[in-house]
PLY file of the C-alpha trace (Angstrom):
ply
format ascii 1.0
element vertex 100
property float x
property float y
property float z
element edge 99
property int vertex1
property int vertex2
end_header
15.42 -16.47 6.49
13.29 -15.11 4.07
11.08 -16.73 1.49
11.27 -14.41 -2.36
9.86 -11.40 -1.51
7.24 -9.72 -3.87
7.63 -5.99 -4.55
4.60 -4.92 -2.06
6.17 -7.01 0.48
9.91 -5.62 0.26
7.63 -2.12 0.41
6.35 -2.60 3.54
10.02 -3.58 5.26
9.02 -7.42 5.65
11.83 -9.33 7.01
13.71 -5.68 7.95
14.78 -4.84 3.79
15.66 -1.39 3.74
14.24 0.15 0.73
17.21 0.71 -0.77
17.08 -3.19 -1.87
13.65 -2.35 -4.05
14.64 -3.18 -7.62
15.67 -0.72 -9.83
13.33 1.22 -12.42
13.73 0.97 -15.41
12.60 3.78 -16.98
11.14 4.25 -20.77
9.43 7.11 -22.39
7.60 8.68 -19.52
7.02 5.57 -17.88
8.74 3.44 -15.30
8.95 -0.63 -14.56
10.22 -2.64 -12.08
11.51 -5.79 -13.86
9.83 -8.71 -11.73
10.31 -12.90 -11.16
8.50 -14.81 -13.97
7.23 -16.64 -11.38
5.59 -13.85 -9.08
4.30 -12.39 -12.24
2.49 -16.16 -13.28
1.19 -16.65 -9.74
-0.46 -12.66 -9.97
-1.78 -13.39 -13.55
-3.47 -16.16 -11.96
-5.35 -14.37 -8.96
-6.50 -12.16 -11.92
-8.53 -14.81 -12.89
-10.76 -14.50 -9.31
-10.08 -11.38 -7.27
-11.72 -8.13 -8.36
-10.54 -4.65 -6.70
-13.59 -2.32 -6.68
-14.71 1.38 -5.28
-18.27 0.94 -3.84
-19.95 4.89 -4.34
-23.12 5.91 -3.59
-25.10 8.98 -4.11
-24.62 11.66 -1.03
-28.58 10.63 -0.29
-27.39 6.87 0.46
-26.42 6.26 3.68
-23.08 4.30 3.44
-23.26 0.51 3.34
-21.52 -1.38 6.16
-19.77 -4.81 4.43
-22.66 -7.13 5.71
-25.47 -4.79 3.35
-23.46 -4.84 0.66
-23.26 -8.32 0.60
-26.55 -9.43 1.42
-27.68 -7.16 -1.31
-25.18 -9.08 -3.68
-25.94 -12.21 -2.72
-29.89 -11.67 -4.54
-27.92 -10.47 -7.66
-25.02 -12.61 -7.66
-26.51 -16.44 -6.30
-25.81 -17.56 -9.80
-22.25 -17.35 -9.48
-21.16 -19.96 -6.84
-18.96 -19.21 -3.97
-17.28 -15.63 -3.24
-16.43 -13.38 -0.63
-15.75 -10.10 -0.43
-12.83 -7.84 1.92
-13.04 -4.65 2.69
-9.88 -2.33 2.06
-11.26 0.74 3.42
-12.64 3.38 1.98
-15.14 2.19 -0.15
-13.08 -0.28 -1.56
-13.42 -4.14 -1.96
-11.99 -7.05 -2.84
-14.28 -9.44 -4.34
-12.93 -13.26 -4.14
-14.73 -15.70 -6.18
-13.74 -19.31 -5.00
-13.56 -21.46 -8.56
0 1
1 2
2 3
3 4
4 5
5 6
6 7
7 8
8 9
9 10
10 11
11 12
12 13
13 14
14 15
15 16
16 17
17 18
18 19
19 20
20 21
21 22
22 23
23 24
24 25
25 26
26 27
27 28
28 29
29 30
30 31
31 32
32 33
33 34
34 35
35 36
36 37
37 38
38 39
39 40
40 41
41 42
42 43
43 44
44 45
45 46
46 47
47 48
48 49
49 50
50 51
51 52
52 53
53 54
54 55
55 56
56 57
57 58
58 59
59 60
60 61
61 62
62 63
63 64
64 65
65 66
66 67
67 68
68 69
69 70
70 71
71 72
72 73
73 74
74 75
75 76
76 77
77 78
78 79
79 80
80 81
81 82
82 83
83 84
84 85
85 86
86 87
87 88
88 89
89 90
90 91
91 92
92 93
93 94
94 95
95 96
96 97
97 98
98 99
């Protein structure tokens, strides 16, 4: 039996749930909204306090940074931030998690 799924997990077809079971969208003006459970919203809101998603862009003359190279450069600048980790998401995108 599956626990309550997030919208992203449903999109990934977790536990074999078909796409027709997605929450129904609500159209307001020119925007589309999906209703989510308050508990899911609060968990995501809490996560926003310690997670940062960014893309690292370099000029064409710079060679691409490896994950280890990026972390080595950031350790120098972010030494006063305490513990953190960088998770590569691909195509230059990273999730930075700051451990509070």
